C-alpha atoms as one frame of an Amber mdcrd trajectory, in Angstrom:
protein
 -16.316 -40.134 -16.952 -16.825 -38.025 -20.066 -13.896 -37.900 -22.431 -12.861
 -34.362 -23.349 -13.262 -35.273 -27.005 -16.922 -36.067 -26.298 -17.660 -32.646
 -24.798 -19.216 -29.868 -26.882 -16.412 -28.130 -28.757 -16.914 -24.876 -26.860
 -16.326 -26.776 -23.593 -13.052 -28.402 -24.696 -10.124 -26.379 -23.260  -8.063
 -26.178 -26.464 -10.987 -25.361 -28.747 -12.377 -22.912 -26.188  -8.990 -21.155
 -25.947  -8.681 -20.883 -29.733 -12.197 -19.493 -30.109 -12.502 -17.240 -27.050
  -8.895 -16.748 -25.904  -6.945 -18.188 -22.982  -8.500 -15.710 -20.558 -11.832
 -17.480 -21.006 -10.450 -20.656 -19.402 -10.724 -21.591 -15.742  -7.608 -22.550
 -13.778  -8.461 -26.223 -14.067  -8.898 -25.884 -17.837  -5.526 -24.138 -18.133
  -3.851 -26.933 -16.181  -5.658 -29.484 -18.353  -4.009 -27.925 -21.409  -0.625
 -28.067 -19.671  -0.850 -31.752 -18.688  -2.426 -32.703 -22.016  -4.322 -35.845
 -21.052  -5.819 -37.702 -18.115  -5.881 -41.356 -17.175  -8.413 -44.151 -17.484
 -11.814 -43.006 -16.212 -10.527 -39.506 -15.333 -10.063 -36.884 -18.038  -7.510
 -34.049 -17.893 -10.041 -31.498 -16.651 -11.118 -33.754 -13.772  -7.485 -34.487
 -12.854  -6.886 -30.733 -12.724 -10.056 -30.061 -10.727  -9.127 -32.695  -8.138
  -5.643 -31.228  -7.890  -6.858 -27.677  -7.310  -9.535 -28.860  -4.881  -6.825
 -30.474  -2.747  -4.336 -27.583  -2.987  -6.936 -24.774  -2.667  -4.765 -22.160
  -4.417  -2.191 -21.897  -7.198   0.209 -20.450  -4.631   0.009 -23.626  -2.559
   0.442 -25.684  -5.713   3.595 -23.784  -6.665   5.240 -24.613  -3.322   5.179
 -28.406  -3.555   7.846 -30.589  -5.145   7.665 -32.776  -8.244   7.626 -35.840
  -6.006   4.735 -34.493  -3.918   2.795 -33.545  -7.019   3.177 -37.070  -8.388
   1.194 -38.384  -5.416  -1.976 -36.982  -6.997  -3.941 -39.381  -9.182  -3.333
 -38.738 -12.855  -0.085 -36.794 -12.351   3.221 -38.348 -13.406   6.714 -36.805
 -13.396   6.369 -35.215 -16.832   3.014 -33.633 -15.991   4.342 -32.453 -12.632
   7.335 -30.793 -14.278   5.099 -29.072 -16.830   2.796 -27.689 -14.126   5.594
 -26.448 -11.860   7.584 -25.038 -14.777   4.556 -22.993 -15.855   4.034 -21.666
 -12.334   7.729 -20.822 -12.005   7.641 -18.819 -15.241   4.665 -16.881 -13.849
   6.595 -16.176 -10.661   9.650 -14.982 -12.577   7.485 -12.696 -14.674   6.044
 -11.294 -11.451   9.587 -10.584 -10.216  10.433  -8.742 -13.438   7.285  -6.662
 -13.157   7.882  -5.925  -9.495  11.439  -4.728 -10.151  10.267  -2.506 -12.981
   7.464  -0.977 -10.916   9.550  -0.684  -7.776  12.492   1.303  -9.056  11.302
   3.072 -12.201   9.716   5.628  -9.899  10.045   6.255  -6.171  10.264   3.247
  -3.852   6.804   1.861  -3.106   6.371  -0.460  -0.127   2.910  -1.509  -1.339
   4.527  -3.299  -4.301   6.737  -5.290  -1.929   3.751  -6.095   0.290   1.720
  -7.243  -2.724   4.592  -9.379  -3.950   5.310 -10.997  -0.576   1.845 -11.499
   0.897   1.563 -14.980  -0.642   4.623 -16.076   1.338   2.601 -15.883   4.557
  -0.771 -17.255   3.467  -2.073 -19.850   5.935   1.166 -19.568   7.935   0.896
 -20.630  11.575   4.388 -19.371  12.419   6.269 -16.118  12.071   8.692 -16.151
   9.142  11.498 -13.875   8.040  12.325 -13.418   4.363  15.015 -11.286   2.760
  14.834  -9.862  -0.753  18.241  -9.236  -2.350  18.781  -6.659  -5.118  21.818
  -5.881  -7.278  23.178  -2.422  -8.080  20.653  -2.086 -10.915  17.905  -2.957
  -8.433  17.101  -6.274 -10.063  15.707  -8.829  -7.632  18.347 -11.569  -7.666
  17.294 -13.713  -4.724  14.543 -14.301  -2.206  15.566 -16.236   0.899  13.692
 -17.648   3.880  16.011 -16.856   6.785  14.091 -18.300   9.707  10.826 -19.901
  10.811   9.809 -19.056  14.363   6.753 -19.811  16.454   3.531 -17.828  16.736
   5.072 -14.949  18.689   8.718 -14.554  17.639  11.508 -15.423  15.236  15.058
 -16.258  16.231  17.891 -15.969  13.727  21.567 -15.105  13.370  22.396 -11.918
  11.507  25.190 -13.677   9.645  22.560 -15.980   8.109  21.274 -12.976   6.168
  24.628 -12.250   4.568  26.093 -15.755   4.411  26.998 -17.154   0.979  25.427
 -14.241  -0.850  26.613 -12.819  -4.168  28.971  -9.855  -4.227  26.474  -8.218
  -6.574  24.036  -7.548  -3.722  23.667  -3.841  -3.012  20.215  -3.532  -1.414
  18.092  -5.725   0.827  14.537  -5.627   2.167  13.373  -7.515   5.261   9.856
  -8.921   5.303   8.284 -10.824   8.183   4.827 -11.477   9.560   3.022 -11.069
  12.851   0.390 -13.550  13.986  -0.698 -11.812  17.183  -1.512  -8.271  18.243
  -0.986  -6.068  15.167   1.393  -4.933  12.463   3.362  -2.474  14.607   7.019
  -3.350  15.314   7.927  -4.835  18.677  11.030  -3.851  20.610  12.764  -6.964
  19.249  11.772  -5.988  15.702  13.358  -2.586  16.207  16.547  -3.911  17.788
  16.959  -6.552  15.098  16.443  -3.996  12.357  19.095  -1.699  13.801  21.580
  -4.566  14.137  20.928  -5.780  10.582  21.280  -2.270   9.199  24.631  -1.797
  10.955  25.953  -5.098   9.613  24.697  -4.244   6.132  26.535  -0.925   6.150
  29.792  -2.716   7.003  29.320  -4.697   3.782  28.346  -1.653   1.699  24.779
  -2.911   1.472  21.732  -0.696   1.992  18.752  -1.869   4.035  15.928  -0.303
   2.034  13.019  -1.305   4.227  11.647  -3.668   6.838   8.028  -4.615   6.230
   5.851  -6.300   8.853   2.729  -8.015   7.552  -0.306  -8.724   9.735  -3.418
 -10.069   8.014  -4.359  -7.474   5.383  -2.264  -4.670   6.919   1.428  -3.928
   6.900   3.948  -1.598   8.503   6.897  -0.148   6.577   9.903   1.250   8.414
  10.716   3.249   5.278   7.260   4.783   4.899   7.166   5.822   8.536  10.649
   7.350   8.327  12.051   5.467  11.282  14.461   3.147   9.520  17.682   4.936
  10.448  16.709   6.653  13.669  18.155   5.555  16.993  16.506   2.900  19.096
  15.258   5.293  21.791  13.289   7.415  19.333  11.927   4.371  17.512  10.911
   2.766  20.808   9.213   5.985  21.957   7.199   6.209  18.742   6.000   2.616
  18.966   5.041   2.919  22.640   3.187   6.155  21.938   1.321   4.580  19.053
   0.442   1.415  20.982  -0.762   3.273  24.080  -3.130   5.337  21.968  -4.381
   2.340  19.969  -3.401   4.028  16.736  -3.784   1.970  13.573  -3.665   4.818
  11.106  -0.736   5.730   8.911  -1.761   9.372   9.016  -1.582   9.365  12.801
   1.785   7.611  12.740   3.057  10.344  10.414   1.936  12.903  12.989   3.962
  11.026  15.595   6.975  11.139  13.266   6.543  14.880  12.970   6.169  15.232
  16.731   9.539  13.573  17.291  11.105  15.317  14.271  11.895  12.008  12.528
  13.086  12.601   8.988  14.615  10.379   6.307  18.367   9.838   6.453
């Protein structure tokens, strides 16, 4: 093992950051600065490299607990808290940015997709998340409602609204598909209609339902079928599926064909 103090100054994380800026550091070097020191025979950079090698991504790292992080060699409770606290700050900053981008102009489903895609990385099951917004459209909560299998998700509608703040005025549904494609199934459509009806009873607006499949997504809002009746929505999806359409432009033509307009 080479001690960090024995490395050339330009290779030491702190000195490198001061001379070239934090952006010049690798992820492992950034984590090395956060944890501060290593253990006998393993310096802070090597501890960080081993950690990232095991976790693959920062997203995976952010999802584990302090106790789980302490299982890695060279990581104690204090170091674990520092790492997870840093990642949590980054996530909160992302939420602030998303809210600003999302509602300062017109609603943009791509921002929601970009924000949520990490929730489904390496997932082997379908999952349903709900994003909750207050009357000023600040994101105040993000909740995993249900974990299904590889073809469906089962949940109770009341779970979406249970024990939630009275400040909630808007919600967005986000779930993933593992098979077929990103187009909504009949169950997706029926569930969306039921959730929207229950939301209206509580003076809450369902802004969108986004279905993520690999690097594609489907937005009920974008395709102007969020508040249409089930028969029209079902007809659109069947038409699209039968013609093997995977183009938003073609879906928009289908919307026009059935005279589907925003509410």
